[in-house]
C-alpha positions, -999 to +999 in steps of 0.1 A: +034-574+440+044-537+454+016-519+448+019-485+421+028-453+429+003-433+433+007-404+416-012-371+429-043-357+406-032-325+406+001-338+382-025-348+357-046-316+356-050-294+327-060-258+331-094-262+310-103-220+294-140-217+295-150-213+251-161-172+255-163-147+222-128-133+219-122-102+192-093-116+178-119-145+164-131-122+141-147-125+106-126-119+077-156-104+061-156-068+069-119-068+058-123-081+024-152-054+018-127-029+029-101-047+005-124-044-029-133-006-021-098-005-017-081-017-045-112-014-068-130+025-062-102+052-078-117+081-084-117+077-118-143+048-110-167+072-082-165+096-107-181+076-130-210+066-102-213+103-095-186+109-068-163+142-074-131+123-053-107+138-067-114+172-076-122+213-060-158+212-069-186+191-050-196+178-011-168+181+013-181+147+020-174+131-015-139+143-005-130+109+020-129+081+002-161+053+009-131+033+025-123+056+053-164+053+063-163+021+059-132+016+083-151+026+114-187+013+109-167-024+104-145-016+139-174-002+153-192-043+138-168-060+153-166-041+189-207-044+191-202-085+180-168-091+202-198-095+232-169-071+254-166-037+240-147-023+267-122-051+264-124-054+227-111-013+230-087-018+256-063-055+238-071-032+204-052-009+220-022-030+232-021-049+195-018-022+176+002+013+194+011+022+166-021+027+148-037+043+177-006+067+180-011+077+136-048+080+144-035+105+172-011+125+150-036+129+121-066+140+142-040+167+155-034+173+117-069+172+107-073+200+134-046+221+127-053+228+089-087+236+102-070+262+125-054+275+100-079+274+071-059+256+047-070+227+027-064+189+026-088+180+048-100+149+034-063+140+027-058+142+063-085+119+069-081+094+039-035+094+044-035+086+085-069+082+102-082+057+072-050+032+080-048+037+110-085+025+113-075-007+088-045-021+109-072-022+145-093-033+127-068-063+112-054-072+141-089-084+156-084-117+129-069-149+134-046-159+109-060-189+101-096-168+090-072-145+062-073-169+037-100-157+017-087-124+022-056-136+004-078-149-025-093-116-027-060-095-030-047-115-053-080-116-077-079-078-075-048-076-083-053-099-115-082-078-124-058-046-122-033-062-143-055-074-168-069-039-174-040-023-176-031-045-203-062-045-221-062-002-214-029-004-234-031-030-265-069-010-271-053+028-262-084+037-245-091+042-207-117+031-189-112+045-155-087+076-166-075+101-138-097+133-139-093+162-122-133+176-112-142+153-139-113+164-166-090+136-178-059+145-193-054+137-231-016+137-229-017+113-196-019+078-214-008+054-191-030+031-186-051+037-150-068+004-148-082+005-115-062+020-086-070+056-106-034+077-109-009+057-130+019+067-099-002+046-072-011+011-093+031+016-101+032+016-060+012-009-053+017-032-081+057-029-077+047-034-037+029-068-050+058-078-072+082-077-048+055-097-024+055-125-040+092-129-052+103-130-013+080-156-008+047-139+004+010-156+001+004-190-006+001-193-047+015-224-064+052-222-075+034-219-113+007-198-107+031-173-087+054-171-118+022-168-139+012-140-118+048-124-117+051-121-153+015-107-159+019-078-128+054-073-143+040-063-176+012-041-163+039-022-144+049-012-175+021+000-188+014+019-161+050+042-165+062+046-132+101+045-142+110+045-102+085+013-096+101-005-128+137+002-115+129-009-078+112-042-095+146-052-116+170-042-093+155-052-060+137-084-073+163-093-094+192-090-070+167-114-049+160-142-070+200-142-076+205-148-045+180-175-038+192-192-074+227-193-056+219-206-025+193-234-041+229-245-067+249-238-035+233-273-020+241-292-051+205-301-055+184-285-081+145-299-081+139-312-120+109-300-122+127-265-116+156-275-139+126-284-165+112-250-163+139-228-164+153-247-194+115-236-212+115-204-202+155-196-215+143-213-248+110-194-251+124-162-230+141-148-267+104-155-285+084-137-263+109-104-263+104-101-301+069-106-303+067-078-273+092-053-295+072-055-326+040-054-300+050-020-294+056-028-256+095-016-255+087+018-270+066+028-240+091+017-213+113+035-230+089+063-236+084+067-201+123+072-193+130+100-224+103+121-219+100+123-180+076+156-178+097+178-157+102+151-132+140+155-127+136+193-127+109+192-099+132+173-075+162+198-077+138+229-077+119+220-047+150+221-024+153+258-036+115+261-020+125+258+016+158+281+009+129+312-002+116+303+039+127+316+071+127+286+094+108+304+118+075+302+094+088+267+090+085+256+116+047+252+126+041+256+084+045+290+062+016+310+051-002+285+023-012+314-003+031+323-005+043+290-009+014+283-039+031+317-050+068+304-048+055+266-066+038+290-093+075+312-099+099+278-099+075+255-124+059+232-095+022+231-104+022+194-112+035+191-075+066+187-053+082+153-055+093+137-024+065+141+008+091+149+035+096+184+019+062+185+006+048+185+045+073+206+055+062+234+032+025+235+045+029+216+077+054+229+091+087+207+102+068+199+138+043+181+127+062+168+094+084+153+120+050+136+148+037+124+108+070+105+101+077+093+134+044+083+137+047+067+101+081+043+108+062+029+138+034+019+120+050+001+092+068-012+120+040-025+138+029-043+106+059-060+099+060-076+135+025-088+129+041-105+095+059-135+095+096-132+085+103-120+047+088-088+046+121-071+041+118-068+001+083-053+000+094-030+029+121-016+015+105-013-023+074+006-007+096+028+017+117+038-013+091+044-037+069+069-013+098+087-017+097+095-057+061+112-049+041+138-030+024+095-017+014+101+012+014+141+017-013+147-004-045+126-006-040+085-009-054+054+004-017+034-006-008+032+035-039+012+042-037-004+013-001-016+021-013-027+057-043-050+043-014-061+017+009-075+039-015-089+065-030-105+035+002-123+024+022-129+060-001-142+082+002-124+114+018-144+144-002-148+167+008-135+204+015-155+227-015-170+255-010-156+291 
């Protein structure tokens, strides 16, 4: 017998990595807490708690959203609990460079507003600094631990839609949008937990498009039920652009997916049965909604826009009235306010880029636009494939109102929503 060949022991050796705490394995509890505060504490809710968030009077500290205060505390806690604060900061800067850029540019905007003695300091913090800190926290959580975050998101969106439908059915707004405590009696759109109806429409439409595109881990019947509920609530929020985006983008996506299934020649029996049942029940549901006045609400929003279409035309005339040398670094805000009143734009300039150019100048607007685009690209890079539809809808809807050119938390909500529904990819270990 010949002896068995001796295999070097080095061939069997496997490098063993010693177990040590890693910042990426942090708990998802802080992110869940941030989600609940972001999605449930609108300006209307805060007013009932004694905080004048949407208004001009009161303490300056009250103008910053509680989630923006909470984000750096959660990030600090994650840094301390990691056991390696310096390494935590270096890894965060490496994994979230666009978030760091957004943090720097948002701080620069804050300094510019302060030096010019302008208004909107809290807007720069909530709109840009807060989302950057939220994303820095999210990149430190392992994808395997993000299941509870997704569950919390579905629960919050379910509660928001139910409250919106209840407000529509009863005609009474529980947490209406208030300016210095004064609600607008002529605005009967549902407010739910998101406060302003347009913010509600933007968040709900993005969520619906994400579900249509396959985001999340819901079962098929749960996904369909949530889509029906959220779409019905979207109508009560009154966002015309959001409704059109969901119908066109979502309908086109569903049509493409259906044709792809039919081309295979094999349709699941359960899907076929559900489709036939839906076609049978659809006429009855439409008739019931029509008699309940549901479609009257939708038609009213498209017939009466409150001067929104005219505002999009008049806002371009403001730029023509201001010399470019003043537009470069921001014209006098008092002069801009005078022009707005002359053109009947007291209610807002319905495009974020135009508004930022008028108030912050071309230079700062360019930096902010670049930082936001890279920030959204960073979110997409950390998610699994399939984010094109919600990202496209979100980008389109951002440009239909002042959105990120004023005080808002929609960027932070978008980051949490995408990370929760599309689990981020783990980077390869070196």
